[in-house]
C-alpha positions in Angstrom: -8.8 10.1 18.4 -7.6 8.2 15.4 -8.5 4.5 15.2 -7.3 2.2 12.4 -9.1 -1.2 12.5 -8.2 -4.2 10.3 -6.4 -2.4 7.5 -5.6 -4.8 4.8 -4.4 -3.9 1.3 -5.3 -5.7 -1.9 -2.6 -8.2 -2.9 -0.6 -7.3 -5.9 -0.5 -10.2 -8.4 1.3 -13.1 -6.8 2.7 -10.9 -4.0 1.2 -10.9 -0.5 -0.7 -7.9 0.9 1.6 -5.0 1.7 -0.6 -4.4 4.9 -2.3 -7.3 6.7 -5.0 -6.8 9.4 -3.3 -3.7 11.0 -5.0 -2.2 14.0 -3.8 0.7 16.1 -4.8 4.0 17.7 -3.4 7.5 17.9 -4.5 9.5 20.9 -5.2 13.2 20.9 -2.5 15.3 22.6 0.2 12.8 21.5 2.7 12.4 18.6 2.4 8.9 17.3 5.2 7.4 15.1 4.5 4.6 12.6 7.9 2.9 12.6 9.1 0.5 10.0 11.9 -0.3 7.7 11.6 0.9 4.0 9.1 -1.3 2.4 7.3 -2.3 5.6 4.0 -0.8 4.4 3.9 2.6 6.1 2.9 4.6 3.1 0.3 2.0 2.1 -1.1 2.2 5.6 -1.6 5.9 5.3 -3.2 5.6 1.9 -5.6 3.0 3.3 -6.4 5.3 6.2 -7.1 8.2 3.8 -9.1 6.0 1.5 -6.7 6.5 -1.4 -6.1 2.8 -2.1 -8.4 -0.2 -2.4 -8.4 -2.6 0.5 -10.3 -3.6 3.6 -10.7 -2.1 7.1 -11.9 1.2 8.4 -10.2 4.3 10.0 -12.2 6.5 12.3 -11.3 10.2 12.8 -13.1 11.2 16.0 -15.7 8.5 15.4 -16.3 9.0 11.7 -14.7 7.4 8.6 -13.3 9.9 6.2 -16.0 9.6 3.5 -18.7 10.6 6.0 -16.9 13.8 7.1 -18.5 16.8 5.5 -15.3 18.8 5.4 -12.3 16.4 5.4 -9.8 19.1 5.1 -11.0 20.6 8.4 -10.6 17.2 10.1 -7.4 15.7 8.5 -4.4 17.5 7.2 -2.0 15.4 5.1 1.5 15.5 3.7 2.3 12.7 1.3 5.6 13.4 -0.5 6.4 16.8 -2.1 3.9 19.6 -2.6 2.2 19.1 -5.9 2.0 22.5 -7.5 2.8 24.4 -10.6 6.6 25.3 -10.3 6.0 28.7 -11.7 3.4 29.6 -9.0 4.5 31.6 -6.0 4.3 30.3 -2.5 1.6 32.9 -1.5 -0.3 32.3 -4.7 -0.4 28.6 -4.1 -1.7 28.9 -0.6 -4.3 31.4 -1.6 -5.5 29.1 -4.4 -5.8 26.2 -1.9 -7.7 28.5 0.4 -10.4 28.6 -2.2 -10.4 24.8 -2.3 -10.9 24.5 1.5 -13.2 27.4 1.8 -10.9 29.4 4.0 -10.4 33.2 3.5 -7.3 34.4 1.6 -5.9 35.9 4.8 -5.3 32.4 6.1 -2.5 32.1 3.7 -0.6 35.0 5.2 -1.2 33.6 8.7 0.4 30.3 7.7 3.3 31.9 6.0 4.2 33.5 9.4 3.5 30.2 11.2 5.9 28.2 9.1 8.5 31.0 8.8 8.1 31.5 5.0 7.2 35.2 4.9 10.5 36.1 3.3 9.9 33.5 0.6 6.3 34.3 -0.1 7.0 35.6 -3.6 9.4 32.8 -4.5 8.4 30.2 -7.1 7.6 26.7 -6.0 10.2 25.2 -8.4 13.0 27.1 -6.7 12.3 26.0 -3.1 14.8 23.9 -1.3 13.8 20.6 0.2 13.5 22.0 3.7 11.4 25.0 2.5 9.2 22.6 0.5 8.5 20.6 3.7 7.5 23.9 5.4 5.1 24.6 2.6 3.7 21.1 2.8 3.0 21.6 6.5 1.3 24.9 5.7 -0.9 23.2 3.2 -1.7 20.4 5.8 -2.6 23.1 8.4 -4.6 25.2 6.0 -8.1 24.4 7.2 -6.9 24.1 10.9 -7.4 20.3 11.1 -7.7 18.2 14.2 -5.4 15.4 12.9 -2.2 15.5 10.9 -1.1 12.5 8.9 2.4 12.9 7.6 4.5 10.6 5.5 8.3 10.8 6.3 8.1 14.5 7.1 11.6 14.7 8.5 13.3 12.8 5.6 16.2 14.8 4.2 15.9 17.7 6.6 18.8 19.3 8.3 19.0 19.1 12.2 17.8 22.7 12.4 14.7 22.1 10.2 14.1 18.8 12.0 14.0 20.5 15.3 11.7 23.2 13.9 9.4 20.6 12.5 8.8 18.6 15.6 8.5 21.8 17.6 5.6 22.8 15.3 4.1 19.3 15.8 4.5 19.6 19.5 2.6 22.9 19.5 -0.2 21.2 17.5 -0.7 18.4 20.0 -0.4 20.8 22.9 -3.7 22.3 21.6 -5.4 18.9 21.7 -4.5 17.8 18.1 -3.4 14.4 16.9 -0.3 13.7 14.9 0.6 10.5 13.1 3.8 10.4 11.1 5.9 7.6 9.5 9.6 7.1 10.0 12.2 4.4 9.5 14.6 5.8 12.1 14.0 4.2 15.5 16.2 6.7 17.3 14.2 9.6 15.9 11.0 7.9 17.0 12.3 7.4 20.5 13.4 11.0 20.7 10.3 12.7 19.2 7.2 10.4 19.7 5.0 9.9 22.6 3.6 6.7 21.2 5.4 4.3 18.7 3.6 1.7 16.6 6.1 -0.7 14.9 5.2 -2.6 11.8 7.1 -5.1 9.7 5.9 -6.5 6.4 2.6 -4.7 6.9 1.8 -6.4 10.3 1.8 -5.0 13.8 4.9 -5.8 15.7 4.7 -3.6 18.8 2.4 -0.9 20.1 4.3 1.0 22.9 4.5 4.3 24.7 7.6 6.3 23.9 9.4 5.6 27.1 8.8 1.8 26.9 9.9 1.8 23.3 13.2 3.6 24.1 13.9 1.1 26.9 13.1 -2.1 25.0 14.0 -1.2 21.4 17.3 0.7 21.6 20.6 -0.5 23.1 24.3 0.0 22.5 26.1 -2.0 19.8 29.5 -2.3 18.3 29.6 -1.8 14.5 32.3 -3.8 12.9 33.4 -3.9 9.2 35.6 -6.9 8.2 36.1 -9.0 5.1 35.8 -12.1 7.4 32.3 -11.6 8.8 31.5 -15.3 9.2 34.8 -16.1 10.9 34.7 -13.2 13.3 31.0 -14.0 14.2 31.9 -17.5 15.0 34.9 -16.5 17.2 32.8 -13.9 19.2 30.1 -16.5 19.7 32.4 -19.2 20.9 34.3 -16.9 23.3 31.0 -15.6 24.7 29.8 -19.1 25.4 33.1 -20.0 27.0 32.9 -16.9 29.2 29.1 -17.4 29.9 28.3 -14.0 28.6 25.2 -12.9 26.6 26.5 -11.6 23.3 24.4 -11.3 20.1 26.1 -11.0 16.7 24.0 -9.8 13.8 25.3 -10.1 10.2 24.3 -7.0 8.3 24.5 -6.3 4.6 27.9 -6.3 3.0 30.9 -6.9 5.3 29.3 -5.5 8.5 28.6 -7.0 11.8 26.5 -5.6 14.7 27.6 -6.9 18.1 25.3 -6.5 21.1 26.4 -7.0 24.6 30.1 -6.3 24.1 32.4 -3.4 23.7 34.9 -2.1 21.1 37.8 -3.2 23.3 36.6 -6.8 23.7 35.7 -7.1 20.0 39.1 -5.6 18.9 41.1 -7.8 21.3 39.3 -11.0 20.1 40.0 -10.0 16.5 43.7 -9.3 17.2 44.2 -12.6 19.1 42.8 -14.5 16.2 44.4 -12.5 13.4 41.1 -11.2 11.9 41.5 -8.0 9.8 39.1 -5.2 10.8 38.3 -2.1 8.7 36.0 -0.3 11.2 35.2 -0.6 14.9 32.8 1.9 16.5 30.2 2.2 19.3 26.7 3.0 18.1 23.1 3.0 19.4 21.0 0.8 17.1 17.6 -0.6 16.7 17.1 -4.2 17.9 15.1 -5.2 14.9 11.5 -5.6 13.7 10.2 -8.1 16.3 8.5 -7.1 19.5 10.2 -8.4 22.6 13.4 -7.1 24.2 14.8 -10.6 24.4 15.0 -11.6 20.7 14.3 -8.5 18.7 17.2 -8.8 16.3 17.1 -12.6 16.1 14.3 -12.5 13.5 16.4 -10.3 11.2 18.1 -11.7 8.2 21.5 -13.1 9.1 21.1 -12.7 12.8 22.8 -15.2 15.0 21.9 -14.9 18.7 24.5 -16.5 21.0 23.4 -17.4 24.5 25.7 -18.8 27.1 25.1 -22.2 28.4 23.8 -21.8 32.0 25.5 -23.5 34.9 24.1 -26.7 36.3 21.9 -25.1 39.0 20.0 -23.3 36.3 18.3 -26.4 35.0 21.2 -28.4 33.3 21.9 -31.9 34.4 25.4 -33.3 34.9 25.3 -34.7 31.4 24.9 -31.2 30.0 21.3 -31.6 29.1 18.6 -28.9 29.5 15.6 -28.9 31.8 16.4 -32.3 33.2 16.7 -34.1 29.8 19.9 -36.0 29.1 22.1 -34.6 26.4 23.1 -37.1 23.7 25.3 -34.8 21.6 22.5 -34.1 19.0 20.6 -31.0 18.3 17.2 -32.5 19.2 15.2 -30.6 21.7 12.7 -31.7 24.4 9.8 -31.8 21.8 11.6 -34.2 19.4 10.3 -37.7 19.0 13.6 -39.3 20.0 13.6 -37.5 23.4 11.8 -38.7 26.6 8.1 -38.5 26.9 6.8 -35.0 27.5 5.4 -34.0 30.9 1.9 -32.7 31.7 2.5 -29.0 30.7 3.7 -30.1 27.3 0.6 -32.3 26.9 -1.6 -29.5 27.9 0.0 -27.2 25.4 -0.5 -29.8 22.7 -4.2 -30.2 23.6 -4.7 -26.5 23.4 -3.3 -26.3 19.9 -6.6 -27.0 18.0 -8.3 -24.2 20.1 -5.5 -21.8 19.1 -5.8 -22.7 15.5 -9.6 -22.1 15.6 -8.9 -18.7 17.1 -6.5 -17.8 14.4 -9.1 -18.9 11.8 -11.8 -16.9 13.4 -9.6 -13.8 13.4 -8.8 -14.3 9.7 -12.5 -14.6 9.0 -13.2 -11.4 10.9 -10.5 -9.7 8.9 -12.2 -10.7 5.7 -15.5 -9.2 7.0 -14.0 -5.8 7.4 -15.5 -3.0 5.3 -14.2 -2.6 1.8 -12.1 0.5 1.2 -13.1 2.1 -2.1 -11.3 5.2 -3.1 -13.7 8.0 -3.9 -13.1 10.8 -6.4 -11.6 13.9 -4.9 -13.9 16.6 -3.7 -14.2 19.8 -5.7 -13.2 23.2 -4.4 -15.5 24.9 -2.0 -15.4 28.1 -4.0 -14.8 26.9 -7.6 -14.9 30.3 -9.3 -12.5 31.9 -6.9 -10.2 28.8 -7.2 -10.2 29.0 -11.0 -9.5 32.7 -11.1 -6.5 32.2 -8.8 -5.3 29.2 -10.8 -5.4 31.0 -14.1 -4.0 34.4 -13.0 -1.6 33.0 -10.3 0.9 32.1 -13.0 2.3 34.0 -16.0 1.0 31.5 -18.6 -2.0 33.6 -19.7 0.0 36.8 -19.9 2.8 35.0 -21.9 0.3 33.6 -24.4 -1.4 37.0 -24.9 2.0 38.8 -25.2 2.9 36.3 -28.0 -0.4 36.2 -29.9 -1.0 39.9 -30.1 2.2 40.7 -32.1 1.7 37.7 -34.3 -1.9 38.7 -35.0 -0.9 42.3 -35.8 1.9 41.1 -38.1 -0.4 38.8 -40.0 -3.1 41.5 -40.3 -0.6 44.0 -41.7 0.7 41.4 -44.2 -2.7 40.3 -45.4 -3.8 44.0 -45.9 -0.8 44.6 -48.1 -1.9 41.9 -50.6 -5.3 43.4 -50.9 -7.1 40.1 -51.5 -8.4 39.4 -47.9 -11.9 40.6 -46.8 -12.1 43.0 -43.8 -13.7 40.3 -41.6 -10.6 38.1 -42.0 -8.2 41.1 -41.6 -9.5 42.0 -38.2 -9.1 38.4 -37.1 -5.7 38.0 -38.9 -7.0 34.8 -40.4 -5.1 33.8 -43.6 -6.5 31.0 -45.7 -3.4 28.9 -45.0 -4.1 28.6 -41.3 -6.9 26.4 -39.9 -7.7 29.0 -37.2 -6.9 32.6 -36.5 -4.1 33.0 -33.9 -6.4 34.4 -31.2 -8.8 31.5 -31.5 -5.9 29.0 -31.3 -4.6 30.8 -28.2 -8.1 30.6 -26.7 -8.0 26.9 -27.3 -4.6 26.6 -25.7 -5.7 28.4 -22.6 -8.8 26.2 -22.4 -6.7 23.1 -22.7 -4.4 24.3 -20.0 -7.4 24.7 -17.7 -7.7 21.0 -17.3 -4.2 19.9 -18.5 -2.5 21.7 -15.7 -4.8 20.0 -13.2 -3.6 16.6 -14.3 0.0 17.7 -14.5 0.1 19.4 -11.1 -2.8 17.7 -9.2 -3.3 20.2 -6.4 -7.0 19.2 -6.1 -6.5 15.4 -6.1 -3.3 14.7 -4.3 -2.6 10.9 -4.3 -5.8 10.1 -6.4 -4.4 10.4 -9.9 -7.3 12.4 -11.2 -9.2 15.6 -11.1 -12.6 16.0 -9.3 -15.4 15.9 -11.8 -17.8 18.3 -10.2 -20.4 20.3 -12.0 -19.5 23.5 -10.1 -15.8 23.2 -11.1 -16.8 22.5 -14.8 -19.1 25.6 -14.9 -16.3 27.7 -13.3 -13.8 26.6 -15.8 -16.2 27.1 -18.7 -17.0 30.6 -17.4 -13.4 31.7 -16.9 -12.1 30.2 -20.1 -15.0 31.7 -22.1 -14.4 35.2 -20.5 -10.7 34.9 -21.2 -11.4 34.0 -24.9 -13.8 37.0 -25.3 -11.2 39.3 -23.8 -8.5 38.0 -26.0 -10.7 38.3 -29.1 -11.6 41.9 -28.2 -7.9 42.8 -27.6 -7.0 41.3 -30.9 -9.7 43.1 -32.9 -8.9 46.4 -31.3 -5.1 46.0 -31.7 -5.5 44.9 -35.4 -7.8 47.8 -36.2 -5.6 50.4 -34.5 -2.4 49.2 -36.2 -4.1 49.0 -39.7 -5.4 52.6 -39.3 -1.9 53.7 -38.3 -0.2 52.0 -41.2 -2.7 52.2 -44.0 -5.0 55.1 -43.0 -8.5 55.2 -41.5 -10.5 54.4 -44.7 -9.0 50.9 -45.0 -9.8 49.7 -41.5 -13.2 51.2 -41.1 -15.9 49.5 -39.2 -18.0 47.2 -41.5 -21.7 47.5 -41.7 -22.4 44.0 -40.5 -20.2 44.4 -37.4 -22.8 42.9 -35.0 -22.9 39.6 -36.8 -19.1 39.6 -37.3 -18.7 40.3 -33.5 -21.0 37.4 -32.6 -19.3 35.0 -35.0 -15.8 36.1 -33.9 -16.8 35.7 -30.2 -18.5 32.3 -30.9 -15.4 31.0 -32.6 -13.1 32.1 -29.8 -15.3 30.8 -27.0 -16.0 27.6 -28.9 -12.2 26.9 -29.4 -11.6 27.6 -25.7 -14.4 25.2 -24.6 -13.2 22.5 -27.1 -9.7 22.6 -25.6 -11.1 22.6 -22.1 -13.4 19.6 -22.6 -10.8 17.7 -24.8 -8.2 18.0 -22.0 -10.7 17.0 -19.4 -11.8 13.9 -21.3 -8.3 12.7 -22.3 -6.3 14.1 -19.3 -3.8 16.0 -21.4 -3.1 19.5 -22.6 -1.9 18.0 -25.9 -5.2 16.2 -26.4 -7.1 19.4 -25.7 -5.1 21.2 -28.5 -5.7 18.2 -30.8 -9.5 18.6 -30.1 -9.3 22.3 -31.1 -7.4 21.7 -34.3 -9.6 18.7 -35.3 -12.6 21.1 -35.7 -11.3 22.9 -38.8 -9.1 20.1 -40.1 -11.5 17.1 -39.7 -15.0 18.2 -38.7 -15.4 21.2 -41.0 -14.8 19.2 -44.2 -17.4 16.6 -43.1 -20.0 19.4 -42.3 -19.3 21.0 -45.7 -19.9 17.8 -47.5 -23.2 17.3 -45.6 -24.4 20.9 -46.2 -23.5 20.7 -49.9 -26.2 18.1 -50.5 -29.5 19.5 -51.7 -32.1 20.0 -48.9 -35.5 18.4 -49.3 -37.1 20.4 -46.4 -36.7 24.0 -45.2 -36.8 25.4 -41.7 -38.3 28.6 -42.8 -41.0 29.8 -40.3 -39.4 28.1 -37.3 -39.7 31.2 -35.1 -43.4 31.5 -35.8 -43.9 27.8 -35.0 -42.0 28.1 -31.8 -44.1 31.2 -30.9 -47.2 29.0 -31.2 -45.8 26.5 -28.8 -44.6 29.0 -26.2 -46.9 31.1 -24.1 -44.5 34.0 -23.8 -42.2 34.6 -26.9 -40.7 38.1 -27.1 -40.5 39.4 -30.7 -36.8 40.3 -30.1 -36.1 36.6 -29.7 -36.9 36.0 -33.3 -33.9 38.1 -34.4 -31.5 36.3 -32.1 -32.8 32.9 -33.0 -32.4 33.6 -36.7 -28.8 34.9 -36.1 -28.0 31.7 -34.2 -29.4 29.5 -36.9 -27.3 31.5 -39.5 -24.2 30.9 -37.4 -25.0 27.1 -37.1 -25.6 27.0 -40.9 -22.0 28.0 -41.5 -19.6 25.0 -41.7 -17.3 26.3 -38.9 -20.2 27.0 -36.6 -21.9 23.7 -37.2 -18.5 21.9 -36.7 -17.9 23.6 -33.4 -21.4 22.9 -32.2 -21.1 19.2 -33.1 -17.6 18.9 -31.5 -18.6 20.6 -28.3 -21.7 18.4 -28.0 -19.6 15.3 -28.5 -16.9 16.4 -26.0 -19.5 17.3 -23.4 -21.2 14.0 -23.7 -17.8 12.2 -23.5 -17.0 14.2 -20.4 -20.3 13.4 -18.7 -20.0 9.7 -19.6 -16.5 9.4 -18.3 -17.6 11.1 -15.1 -20.5 8.7 -14.6 -18.3 5.7 -15.4 -15.9 6.9 -12.6 -18.9 7.4 -10.3 -18.2 11.1 -10.0 -20.4 13.1 -7.6 -21.9 15.8 -9.8 
């Protein structure tokens, strides 16, 4: 059971609310269509239900609002627009990555590929999918955690008749198993054909709440579509002839030069136009929607340009001999029975007038009740259930990492060979291929790029935060990204050092590229530089929501921070930290002697300008990340 109660969106500047006090239900075992013209507030309604927009009201999914459900993906599956994913990721890889988000096994992806008939396209990239195949993938994503309720925004838009039939067949199978389906549409004929329950809204307000059979009977009827450059003249002629013949004909002026005529036929409209010399460009029978209002008697009359024409009933139906209505004399004016110039109203009219204050008080009470509805505050997106598995599939599910490595290794080898030929570069810089002209060695820059992409791609292709415009700031996700980016940086540094050493031995002989005596400290420093660049790019992209900002954070370390640290270290020190390990041993109960050596090595690294600059930059970026997360009320 899905219950939406008092949904009201926040007004935008001087505009009224897109959704106003909207209440309806969607029963399990039924397909419910939310029908409305474009701009009627359908998408805003879904976003309020899913707590993606600010507003008022509450939506219960089997008795609980969405923010109180432990696993929302297992309760509600959503499809809002196209599937947000990296266009270079495969269909199977995208589903397997999202399986880690929802906590489902990877085998669930293969099951859904069969369920939505995408097995043959499992290895195809997302960017190459057609619109129909993208819709199938979107439904697979919505069904990933086997939810009870499906909330779909225009799922059939742009689909071929074959894909449309397949779509609603799948939705029918879902409700046959006791599920609930709510989808939006602007096509009343499609709603009458596919939905068991139709909720009609206009300007964000409820117009009608009907079962499918009742909706088809009261909202759809035949009409004659007419195109003519003389719409006003033809509408007047048809209305006048209908009144003379005492027939109920309704003429609605559509956009442009089009008329919709209800209660007539092509032959009658064509003959009337021929008799009066009216030029017609199109004349066709159609089945059309009667408009946005709720009754079967005057549904199209509330539309723009509508002109309902009713025949004047005969005298036994309430008209006097003078032509008046309901016993009132007709004086040739347009005044009705409630006008001041008419006769005194009878008892029913007086009773209606006396009940007007009570009606106004009821309206005011309802408005006050609407203002007391719970406030809808969008919450940050939840993190993946298995963050490490998610991050591994995100990184290695596309070719970006492999492409970066395949470019950086040849560049690093070429620079190392060129630097060795000059003979003025120390061995430590040769193995890293770090010339003095570059702020960073190529492998360290590549590590920073991969780190920046770890968060930059999340904002560019928000698979974790569909419709929220952000990335979930969860501690588990941050740790997983730090671990994967750090391991990738270490692997890239090792590959670069091994490749450079092997090529130098091959080109210049083994004596030149021998292993230096201080290789442990060089390895630690090289690893620290690579991991530090990766983490600087990761945190920079996470704080500033951009891969470019992450790269800027990486380059700012050697360009801006290192000179400042060098200036600070150049000043004479008034105090010394000599003996720090011994003093720490006095404070700690258990202090292994091996720890002294590692602590001294770490202090030596931090005393270097690059090491100190990296430590300062990472500390500042981590604090900024935590502060922005707290400011956005992230759930750590």
